[in-house]
C-alpha positions as CSV (number, residue, x, y, z in Angstrom):
1,M,46.0,7.1,179.7
2,Q,45.0,4.9,182.6
3,R,41.4,6.2,182.9
4,R,40.7,5.8,179.2
5,E,42.3,2.3,179.0
6,F,40.4,1.3,182.2
7,L,37.1,1.9,180.6
8,A,37.8,0.8,177.1
9,A,40.0,-2.2,177.1
10,G,38.6,-5.5,176.0
11,V,36.4,-3.9,173.4
12,G,38.9,-2.8,170.8
13,A,41.4,-1.0,172.9
14,F,43.4,1.6,171.1
15,G,45.1,3.3,174.2
16,A,47.4,6.3,174.2
17,A,50.8,6.3,176.0
18,A,51.0,10.1,176.4
19,L,47.5,11.3,176.8
20,A,47.2,15.1,176.6
21,S,43.5,15.5,177.1
22,A,40.7,13.1,178.1
23,T,37.1,13.7,179.1
24,L,34.5,11.0,179.9
25,A,31.0,10.8,181.0
26,R,30.5,9.7,184.7
27,A,27.4,9.3,186.7
28,D,27.8,12.9,188.1
29,T,27.9,14.6,184.7
30,A,24.2,14.8,184.1
31,A,24.5,17.0,181.1
32,V,26.4,14.3,179.2
33,A,25.1,11.0,180.5
34,G,22.3,11.7,182.9
35,T,22.3,10.5,186.5
36,G,22.0,6.9,187.5
37,R,18.4,5.9,188.2
38,G,16.3,2.8,189.0
39,A,15.5,0.7,192.0
40,A,17.8,-2.1,190.8
41,L,20.8,0.2,191.5
42,A,20.4,-0.3,195.2
43,G,20.9,-4.1,195.3
44,P,20.2,-6.5,196.8
45,Y,23.7,-7.8,195.8
46,L,25.6,-4.8,194.4
47,D,24.9,-1.2,195.2
48,L,25.6,0.6,191.9
49,R,25.5,3.9,193.7
50,T,28.9,3.2,195.2
51,G,32.5,2.8,193.9
52,K,32.8,-0.7,195.4
53,G,29.6,-1.9,193.7
54,N,30.7,-0.6,190.4
55,Q,34.1,-2.1,190.8
56,L,32.6,-5.5,191.2
57,A,30.0,-5.0,188.5
58,F,32.6,-3.8,186.0
59,A,35.0,-6.6,186.9
60,R,32.2,-9.2,186.2
61,I,31.6,-7.5,182.8
62,Q,35.3,-7.5,181.9
63,G,36.2,-10.9,183.3
64,D,35.3,-13.5,185.9
65,L,35.5,-13.1,189.7
66,D,36.3,-16.8,189.8
67,F,39.8,-15.6,189.7
68,G,42.0,-17.2,187.0
69,R,39.1,-18.4,184.9
70,Q,39.2,-17.1,181.3
71,K,36.5,-15.0,179.6
72,Y,36.2,-13.6,176.1
73,G,34.9,-10.2,175.1
74,W,34.1,-9.7,171.4
75,Y,33.4,-7.0,168.9
76,K,32.2,-7.2,165.3
77,G,31.2,-4.5,162.8
78,Y,32.5,-2.2,160.1
79,V,34.9,0.6,159.4
80,T,33.8,3.6,157.3
81,A,35.5,6.6,155.7
82,V,34.2,10.1,156.5
83,R,35.5,12.8,154.0
84,P,34.5,16.4,153.7
85,D,31.7,17.0,151.2
86,R,31.5,13.3,150.3
87,K,29.2,10.5,151.2
88,I,30.4,8.1,153.8
89,D,32.0,4.9,152.4
90,D,32.0,1.5,153.9
91,L,35.6,0.3,153.8
92,F,35.9,-3.1,155.4
93,G,34.7,-5.3,158.3
94,F,36.4,-5.4,161.7
95,E,36.2,-8.5,163.9
96,G,38.0,-9.5,167.1
97,F,38.1,-10.4,170.7
98,G,40.0,-10.2,173.9
99,A,40.9,-13.1,176.2
100,V,41.0,-12.0,179.9
101,K,41.6,-13.2,183.4
102,L,41.2,-11.4,186.6
103,E,43.6,-11.4,189.6
104,Q,42.7,-10.2,193.1
105,L,45.3,-8.1,194.9
106,P,45.6,-8.0,198.7
107,D,44.5,-4.3,198.9
108,G,41.2,-5.1,197.1
109,R,42.2,-3.9,193.6
110,I,41.6,-6.3,190.8
111,R,44.0,-6.8,187.9
112,R,42.5,-7.3,184.5
113,I,45.0,-9.3,182.4
114,L,44.2,-9.4,178.7
115,R,45.5,-9.8,175.1
116,E,43.4,-9.0,172.1
117,V,43.4,-9.5,168.3
118,G,41.2,-7.6,165.7
119,L,41.2,-8.5,162.0
120,Y,40.0,-6.5,159.0
121,T,37.8,-8.4,156.6
122,D,36.4,-8.1,153.1
123,L,32.9,-6.6,153.0
124,K,31.6,-9.1,150.5
125,S,33.3,-12.4,151.3
126,G,34.1,-11.9,155.0
127,E,37.7,-13.2,154.3
128,V,40.5,-11.7,156.3
129,L,42.3,-9.0,154.5
130,E,46.1,-9.1,154.1
131,E,46.1,-6.6,151.3
132,W,43.5,-3.9,150.4
133,R,43.2,-1.7,147.4
134,N,42.8,1.9,148.8
135,P,40.3,3.5,146.4
136,Y,41.4,7.0,147.3
137,L,45.0,6.3,146.3
138,G,44.5,3.6,143.6
139,E,47.2,1.7,145.5
140,M,47.4,-1.8,147.1
141,V,48.4,-1.5,150.8
142,R,49.4,-4.1,153.3
143,V,46.8,-4.5,156.1
144,V,48.1,-4.4,159.7
145,P,45.7,-6.0,162.2
146,V,45.3,-5.1,165.8
147,A,47.3,-7.4,168.0
148,N,47.8,-6.0,171.5
149,D,49.7,-8.2,174.0
150,P,49.2,-7.4,176.8
151,F,46.6,-4.7,177.4
152,N,46.2,-4.7,181.2
153,F,44.7,-2.4,183.8
154,L,43.6,-2.2,187.4
155,I,39.9,-2.1,188.4
156,E,39.5,-0.1,191.6
157,E,36.8,1.6,193.7
158,Y,38.0,4.9,192.3
159,F,38.8,6.3,188.9
160,P,42.5,6.2,188.2
161,E,44.6,9.2,189.0
162,P,45.6,11.5,186.1
163,P,48.8,10.7,184.2
164,R,52.1,12.1,185.4
165,F,53.6,12.8,182.0
166,G,57.1,11.9,183.2
167,G,56.7,13.9,186.4
168,Q,55.6,17.1,184.7
169,N,52.1,16.8,186.2
170,Q,52.2,17.0,190.0
171,E,48.5,17.6,190.4
172,K,46.9,15.2,193.0
173,P,43.1,15.9,192.9
174,P,40.7,14.1,195.2
175,R,40.0,10.6,194.0
176,V,36.6,10.2,192.4
177,P,34.5,7.1,193.3
178,F,34.1,4.8,190.3
179,I,30.4,5.3,189.7
180,L,29.1,4.6,186.3
181,P,25.8,6.0,184.8
182,W,23.6,3.0,185.1
183,Q,20.0,3.4,183.9
184,Q,17.3,0.9,184.7
185,R,14.8,0.3,181.9
186,G,12.4,-2.5,183.0
187,D,14.4,-5.7,183.4
188,R,17.5,-4.2,181.8
189,L,20.3,-2.0,183.0
190,D,21.9,0.3,180.4
191,M,25.2,2.1,180.8
192,E,26.9,4.4,178.3
193,V,30.3,6.0,178.5
194,H,31.9,8.5,176.1
195,I,35.7,9.1,176.0
196,H,37.2,12.0,174.1
197,L,41.0,12.0,173.6
198,L,43.7,14.3,172.3
199,Y,47.3,13.0,172.6
200,P,50.7,13.1,170.8
201,N,50.9,10.8,167.9
202,A,53.3,7.8,168.2
203,L,53.7,8.2,164.5
204,Q,55.1,11.7,164.0
205,P,54.8,13.0,160.4
206,D,58.5,13.8,159.9
207,R,59.4,10.1,160.3
208,W,56.1,8.6,159.1
209,P,54.9,11.0,156.3
210,R,52.5,8.4,154.7
211,E,51.3,6.8,157.9
212,S,50.9,9.8,160.2
213,S,47.6,11.8,160.5
214,G,49.6,14.6,162.1
215,A,51.4,15.5,165.3
216,M,48.3,15.0,167.5
217,V,45.7,12.3,167.5
218,Q,42.1,13.3,168.1
219,A,39.8,10.3,168.8
220,S,36.6,9.5,170.6
221,E,35.1,6.2,171.8
222,F,31.4,5.4,172.6
223,F,30.4,2.4,174.6
224,A,26.8,1.2,175.4
225,H,26.4,-1.8,177.7
226,H,23.2,-3.7,178.3
227,V,22.9,-6.1,181.2
228,R,19.9,-8.0,182.7
229,V,18.9,-6.7,186.1
230,A,18.6,-10.3,187.3
231,D,22.1,-11.1,186.2
232,M,23.6,-8.0,187.8
233,Q,22.0,-8.7,191.2
234,N,22.7,-12.5,191.1
235,P,25.6,-13.2,193.5
236,K,26.0,-16.7,192.0
237,L,27.2,-15.2,188.7
238,T,30.9,-14.5,188.9
239,Q,30.9,-13.1,185.4
240,L,28.2,-11.1,183.5
241,P,27.0,-11.7,180.0
242,F,26.4,-8.4,178.3
243,H,25.7,-6.9,174.9
244,G,26.1,-3.5,173.5
245,V,27.7,-1.3,170.8
246,W,31.1,0.2,170.4
247,N,31.8,3.2,168.1
248,R,35.1,4.9,167.6
249,V,36.0,8.1,165.6
250,T,39.7,8.0,164.7
251,P,42.2,9.4,162.2
252,W,42.9,7.4,159.0
253,L,44.5,4.0,159.9
254,P,48.3,4.3,159.4
255,W,48.5,1.3,157.0
256,M,46.0,3.0,154.7
257,L,48.8,5.5,153.9
258,M,46.4,8.5,153.8
259,G,48.9,10.8,155.6
260,Q,47.2,14.1,156.5
261,A,44.5,13.9,153.9
262,P,41.2,15.5,155.1
263,G,38.8,13.0,156.7
264,H,38.8,10.1,159.2
265,C,37.6,6.6,160.0
266,Q,34.6,5.6,162.1
267,Y,34.2,2.1,163.6
268,A,30.6,0.9,164.3
269,C,30.6,-2.5,166.1
270,F,28.4,-4.7,168.2
271,M,30.2,-6.0,171.3
272,G,29.4,-8.5,174.0
273,S,30.4,-11.6,176.0
274,G,28.7,-14.8,177.0
275,E,28.8,-16.6,173.7
276,A,31.3,-19.2,172.5
277,L,33.5,-17.7,169.8
278,D,32.1,-19.9,167.1
279,E,28.7,-18.5,167.8
280,V,29.9,-15.0,166.9
281,F,32.6,-15.5,164.2
282,S,32.8,-17.6,161.1
283,R,34.8,-20.8,161.0
284,P,37.3,-19.4,158.4
285,L,38.0,-16.4,160.6
286,L,38.7,-18.6,163.6
287,D,40.8,-20.9,161.5
288,Y,42.9,-17.9,160.4
289,I,43.4,-16.8,164.1
290,E,44.3,-20.4,165.1
291,K,46.9,-20.5,162.4
292,H,48.4,-16.9,162.6
293,Y,47.5,-15.7,166.1
294,P,47.0,-18.8,168.3
295,K,48.2,-17.3,171.5
296,Y,45.4,-14.8,171.4
297,L,42.9,-17.6,172.1
298,R,44.3,-17.6,175.7
299,A,44.6,-14.9,178.2
300,P,48.1,-14.1,179.6
301,D,49.1,-16.2,182.6
302,H,50.5,-13.2,184.6
303,W,50.6,-9.4,184.8
304,S,53.3,-7.8,182.6
305,E,54.2,-4.4,181.4
306,P,54.1,-2.2,179.3
307,S,50.6,-2.2,177.9
308,L,50.9,-0.5,174.5
309,S,48.4,1.0,172.2
310,S,48.0,-0.1,168.5
311,L,49.8,3.1,167.3
312,E,52.7,2.4,169.7
313,N,52.9,-1.2,168.6
314,Y,52.8,0.0,164.9
315,A,55.7,2.4,165.6
316,R,57.7,-0.4,167.2
317,E,56.9,-3.2,164.7
318,Q,56.6,-1.5,161.3
319,K,58.8,0.7,159.1
320,P,57.9,3.9,157.3
321,T,56.6,3.4,153.8
322,P,58.8,5.0,151.1
323,A,57.3,8.0,149.2
324,R,55.4,7.2,146.1
């Protein structure tokens, strides 16, 4: 859980509380991501061949090293339906952002403190969806947005240790330096990470027959970051503007009421930071957030626990839909 949340949060975080299996691409897995390369990795400000250099680089992407200063990270794109032996269908838009602050700990670790909101929108009008007609069921369903508060994690010089699963996992492997697969291409640095997950579903089918995709959740996330070399190696910049793409392969969203029908959803979104929110989102969408989710325009003031995934929040906040 911690490793996946560490890399993904702030860009549409859908973390898992009881992660059964996770793999990710690191700089030392050349078959997946290639090895880091380029003269810019060596400095002069940050050495991206080291865990410390990547800790500070990633903290500047996620937030602002002017500790306590707020930063936004945004995502905007579409959700599609993938069904066996059928063409892919565009379902609705997906737009949102996280508001984050960083906090320095005495031992050098950095707390990333965040809350995020993500709204589903009509493909034609761009209006926020509160109801949606599921074309596969011929049924109106109530849309449940993403609203994670908080979604925090620690940024360290090492990848987080594996989860303990309530004390069942006693393994303590050597800690792996937090080295990301940066690739220099001219005046740009690119970094891509893939995270593949299999974990117990917070919505078990015996209690949530219409919402649950099954006993286990199989999901993958794909992140591509693009940063200017000059920005990365500029010590005067306490936060880094970046752009990229985020893709997620995930089971049917619970509020779609698809149950265990064959198929899944795929998110395809641009992501980034450095712009004002009104340069990314429409005024009507921001007005909707200001009216219905005003606290999400501000990062939390302090660290708190627990940080729950969207499925965990759904299980806590929603009720099972009666059978048709």
